C-alpha positions in Angstrom: -40.0 -108.7 179.2 -41.3 -111.4 181.6 -41.5 -110.4 185.2 -42.8 -112.5 188.0 -43.5 -110.9 191.4 -44.3 -113.0 194.4 -46.0 -111.9 197.6 -47.6 -113.4 200.7 -44.7 -114.8 202.5 -44.0 -114.1 206.2 -43.6 -115.6 209.6 -46.3 -118.0 210.8 -46.7 -120.3 213.7 -46.8 -124.1 213.2 -50.3 -125.0 212.1 -51.0 -121.7 210.5 -51.7 -120.9 206.9 -50.3 -118.6 204.2 -51.3 -117.9 200.6 -48.6 -117.0 198.2 -49.4 -115.1 195.0 -47.3 -114.6 191.9 -48.2 -112.1 189.2 -46.7 -112.4 185.8 -46.4 -109.2 183.7 -45.6 -108.6 180.1 -48.1 -110.7 178.3 -50.7 -113.5 178.7 -49.3 -116.8 180.0 -52.4 -118.9 180.0 -50.9 -121.5 177.7 -47.9 -122.1 179.9 -47.1 -124.2 182.9 -46.6 -122.3 186.1 -45.4 -123.5 189.4 -43.8 -123.0 192.8 -40.4 -124.1 193.9 -38.6 -123.6 197.2 -35.1 -123.6 198.6 -34.4 -124.2 202.3 -31.1 -123.2 203.9 -28.3 -125.5 202.8 -30.5 -127.4 200.3 -31.1 -127.4 196.6 -34.1 -125.7 195.1 -37.0 -128.2 194.7 -40.3 -128.4 193.0 -43.3 -127.8 195.2 -46.2 -127.7 192.7 -47.0 -127.1 189.1 -50.3 -126.3 187.2 -50.8 -126.7 183.5 -53.0 -124.6 181.3 -55.6 -127.3 181.6 -55.5 -127.1 185.4 -53.7 -130.4 185.9 -51.8 -130.1 189.2 -48.7 -131.9 190.3 -47.3 -131.8 193.9 -44.2 -133.0 195.6 -45.2 -135.9 197.8 -44.4 -134.0 201.0 -47.0 -131.3 200.5 -49.9 -133.4 199.0 -53.0 -132.7 200.9 -51.4 -129.7 202.6 -50.8 -127.2 199.7 -53.0 -126.3 196.9 -51.9 -124.6 193.7 -54.4 -122.6 191.6 -54.2 -120.1 188.8 -56.3 -117.2 187.5 -55.5 -116.7 183.8 -57.4 -113.5 183.6 -55.1 -112.0 186.2 -51.9 -113.8 185.1 -51.6 -115.0 188.6 -50.7 -118.3 190.3 -51.4 -119.0 193.9 -50.1 -121.4 196.5 -52.4 -122.0 199.5 -50.4 -123.5 202.3 -52.2 -125.0 205.3 -51.1 -126.7 208.5 -47.7 -125.3 208.1 -44.7 -127.0 209.7 -41.2 -125.8 210.5 -39.9 -128.0 207.7 -41.9 -125.9 205.2 -39.5 -123.0 206.0 -37.8 -121.9 202.8 -37.7 -119.2 200.1 -40.5 -119.9 197.7 -40.0 -119.0 194.0 -42.6 -118.7 191.3 -41.8 -120.3 188.0 -43.1 -119.8 184.4 -42.1 -122.4 182.0 -41.9 -121.1 178.4 -39.0 -121.8 176.0 -36.9 -120.6 178.9 -37.7 -120.8 182.6 -38.5 -117.5 184.3 -38.3 -117.0 188.0 -39.5 -114.5 190.6 -37.3 -113.0 193.2 -38.6 -115.3 195.9 -40.6 -114.8 199.1 -39.5 -116.0 202.5 -41.8 -118.3 204.4 -40.7 -119.0 208.0 -42.7 -121.4 210.2 -41.7 -121.0 213.8 -43.2 -120.6 217.2 
């Protein structure tokens, strides 16, 4: 049974930083793509970043240079370092594991506000 558990969200002022973590339990997922998506109020869920088993990273244009995705295969964990946060980064952030099916975490709220 695949379970993804996110943590690290919260309320932060504009310009601040947060690091999201997602731990995948159940097995080893080092051969699979993992990623982060987000859903802002009234909007569809969108891709933020993905990372392949070979550490190839892909970002949505709006976060390039601002967010960094990494993974620790030994810990079955994927991270999203978010710097210089802006109000438009406010959303629920979801961890994704891409196997034959897609698996999702429960989401973690990120709110950027003064």
